[in-house]
Residue, then its C-alpha position, 0 to 999 in steps of 0.5 A: m500500500n502506498l503512502f497516500g493509501k496509508n494516510l487515507v486509511l488512518w484518517v478514516v479510522i480516526g473519523l470513525l473513532v470520533v463518531a463512535l465517541f460522540n455517540i457514546f458520550n451523547d447517549s450517556s449524556q442523554r441518560g444522565s439528564s434524568s435525576s437519580m432517585p433513592y428507591s425508598r423515595f420512589l416507593e413513596e412517590v408510587d404510593g402517593g400516585n405521583v408516578t405515571q409511567v416506568t420503564i423496567q430494564g433489569q434492575t434499573i427503573n426509569g420513570e416520569t412523574r405527573d409534573g413531567r420530571t424524569f427520574s432513574t433509580y436502582a431496584p433490588q429484588d422486589n417481587t411485589l413491585v409490579e403489583k404495587l405499580n398496577q394498583r396505582n395504575v402506572l404504565i409499565t414498560a419492560a425492556p431487555e437488559e443491555e449486554g456488553s456494558l462492562l466491555m463498553a466501560t472497560l473500553l472507555s476507561w482504557f481508550p485514552m491510554l491506547l490512543l496515546i500509545g498509538v499516536w506515539i508509535f505513529f510519530m516515532r515511525q514518521m521521524q525515524g523512517g525505520g522501515g516499518k519498525a518503531m525502533g529502526f534507527g540503524k536500518s539503512k535508508a538505501k532505496l532500490l532503484t527500479e525501472k518504474h522510477g524512470r530508466v536512464t541508459f548511456e544513450d541519455v548521457a552525452g558530452i562525457e565520453e571518457a567517463k562513460e567508457e570507464l563505467e561501461e567496463v563496469v557494466d560489461f564485467l557485471k554482464n560477462p565476468q568470465k571475459y575478465q576473470r580468465l586473464g586474472g582481472k578483477i573489477p574495481k571495488g569502487c568508482l568515485l565520480v569527481g567533477p564540478p556541480g551539474t556535469g552529470k555525475t548522478l545521471l551517469a550513475r543512473s545510466v549504469a543502473g539502467e544498463a547493468n540490469v542488476p539491483f541498484f541501491t542509491i543513498s545520499g551521504s547525509d542519510f548516514v548522519e544522525m544525532f546519535v553516535g553509532v547510528g551511521a555505522s549501523r546503517v553502513r553495515d545494514m546497507f552492505e548486508q542488503g548488497k550481499k543478499n542481492a549480489p551482484c549489485i551496485i550501491f551509489i552514494d551521492e555527495i559522499d563528502a558529507v560522510g567521508r571528510h578527512r578525519g580529525a580535520g575539525l576543531g576539537g578532533g572532528n565529529d565522532e558520529r561521522e568518523q565512526t561512520l567513515n571507519q565502518l565504511l572503510v572496513e566494509m569496502d576493504g576489510f577482513e570480510a570480502n564483499e564480492g559482487v558489491i560495487l560501490l559508486a560515489a559522487t562528489n564535487r569536493p575530492d580535496v576534503l575526502d579522507p586519504a584512506l577512502l581514496r586508496p586502491g582497494r576501496f575506490d580504485r578509480q577516480v572518474v573525472v566528469p568535467n565540463p564538456d567541450i564544444i562537441g560535448r555541448e552540442k551532443i548534450l543540447k541534442v539530447h535535451m532538444r529531443k523533447v522540444p519542437l524545433a524550428h528549421d533554423v535552430n543550429a545546435r552547433t552555433i548554440a554550443r559555440g556561444t555557451p563556453g564553460f556551460s555544464g550539462a545542467d546549464l545547457a538543460n536550463l538553457v533549452n528549458e528557458a528557450a521553450l518557456l520564452a517560445a510558449r510566452k510568445s504563443r509560438r508552436l516551435v522554438t526558434q534560434q531567436e529564443f535560444e539566443e535570448a535564453k542564452d543572454k538571460v542565463m549568462m547576463g541575467t534578465e532584462r529590466r526594461s521597466m527600470v527608469m533611468s535618466e538620460d544622463e545615467k544612460k549616457l554615462t552607462a553608454y560611455h562606460e560600456g563603450g570604454h570596456a568594448l573599445v579597450g577589448m577591441h584594441l587588445k589582441a590578447s583580449d577575448p573577442v567582444h561578443k556583445a555590448t548592451i546598456i539594457p539593465r540585466g540582473r544587478a548590472l546597469g549595462m554589460v560587455m560580453r566577451l567570448p574566447e575563440k577556442d578551448s583554453y585551460s590556462l591564461r597567458r601573462d598577456q591575457c591577464l594584463a589584457h583582462l585588467a585593462v578591459a576591466m578598468g576601461g569603463r572607469i577611465a572612459e567616465e573620467m575622460i568624458f565627464g571629468h574626475d569629479a563625475v566618476t561614479t560607483g558603477a565600476s565597483g565590480d570591475i575594481k573587485m575583479a581586477t584586484d582579485m585577478a592581480r592578487r592571484m597573479v602575484t600570490e598563486w600564478g607566479l607572474s610577478d618578477k619581484l616575488g618570483p614563482l612562489m606560492y603565497g597563501a593567506n596572511q594568517e590561518e588558524v592552526f589547531l594546537g591541542h585544545s586551542v586555536a592559534q593564528q599562524k602567519n604564512v608571509s612576513d610583514k615585508t613580503a605582505e607589503l611587497i605583495d600589496e605593491e605588486v597587486r597595485r602595480f598590475v592594476e595601475e598598469g592595466e589602468e594606464t593601458a586603458r587610458r592610452i587606448l581611449t585617449d588615442h581613439e576617443d572619436q571611436l569611443h564617441r561613435i560606440a556610445k552614440g550607437l549604444l544610446e540609439y540601439e541599446t545593444l550592439s554586436g561585435d561586428e557592429i562595434k567594429t563597423l562603428m570603429d571604422g566609421g561606418d553606419l549600421n543601417r539596421p532595418e527599422d522593423d527589425e526587432t531582433p536584438a543585436g547578436s541574436g539569431p543564426s548570424s550571432t558573432v560567436p567565433e567559429s571555433d570553440g570557447h571555454k569560460k575563464p576569468g573575464s570571458e563572460g560579462t566583463g565590465g558590468m556597470e553596477p548601481e550604487p549599493q544602498p544601505g542595508s542591501 
């Protein structure tokens, strides 16, 4: 019986009990409404002719007097009573004696206690989830995943081919173990799926369940954690016992970092309950008792916090990296999610993939869903390329806030601010190409310049870092040049923060400072646990910290000087770009280049397609990969209000 049926039966039983109690107490109240009369007084009333009628039920007599009063009395064994009543012309009614009155009395006396016990058992089962047992604290919460929950296969997983191949071998071993055993091969006891959030780790594990056709238990790492010490370890034991009974099988633990964190890392020696649970997990995976046929899959996006004993061979033999997809992977993922969406003939998954560098599988699924919602809002039957471009801008830059009221002076200042970013980015070869510039408020920004890299890149060169610093400072310099030093606004706060963070990483992490050299400089102070106290330990000397600050300032100021030189030399181009932004609000990269060359845009008056949308988007032909400064660089932010 499912949960809804159980709840329905429970409420029906409660309703019947309430109705029965109401009837019982109603009857008793009706019976108790007549006054009790001593038997001697009853005889006096009969002799005086005041009694008109009686009802004899066993030894209980209920009657009525001439003045309409009702009474009740208890009569002993009196054989002459009926004769006396007949002599006084009293109407006599005989009724059989009630049976079960003792049972009803017992039930009424014990019912409150039974009701309290039932309610206590019900709430204990609800809180503990002990599989139908009131004291089932130590029972595993692992759920057996079957096809009725929605079967997922490897065909539904795209963009992570290497990770899929690793797990296909596990599935092949479960189907054909002799193929590997005759050469002395053993299947890995555990596979750890590692990758950023949203890359498809859980989906990949579900596809293994769909392909292997073996029992598949799934549980979250937080399900082991309990307020009582030892409960988590008991649940681990019970989970592996279930696995042994259903071997060969697969157990999947999602977010294993909730229970597998490094032991002794917390203040005070760590958490006893979590560490006992981890110890039991280590023993079950590779202890004295072998768990043949039980394969453990786990997923996490924080492998750095896991205990080393958990990651060693023999426990998690393989670490399967599930990264963000490249352009080919993004195209495949988009096609998977587009199966359920009616598409127009102009939709090109390759173009959308080129314009979404750094997107994870979850981001792409959200992009397709946003495009479908936009098309439905416009009452269209098909989703076109324009909806996908608008959805991409919404996901990457935020929702347009066209209802926001801005004065003409603020619009003009924002146009020059964003024009400064765009112009500096156009003149620096090491900068990522400018994809789009807009002064339409999106998200928290009043305007934005969007840059996309030309190809997959997994590192940054020194000249690229310096170019990012110069582009970030371009907006503030443009404000100062056009409106004066006193008219500079707080809109460059996000640019300054981004530039400062990048410059500090260049100095302390990436070894790009000639004065400090290729050394790693951590935070100035960190907490160190010493016995029962916490001490502050310096990682760098005061002189080195001062030198770090000087180098960070130097990098940012060099970027500022580069931006100032470019904007001063090409001030006429800045005016043309700002004028174009004020007129059209959004400009694509090609349109910005046309304005810089002195040309006219000549947009059709009836063209409502935003710049950079549609199949003719200015995304480079080769793939791009998101990195610092490549997305939404140079947003003009409003001044923060107190309390925000």
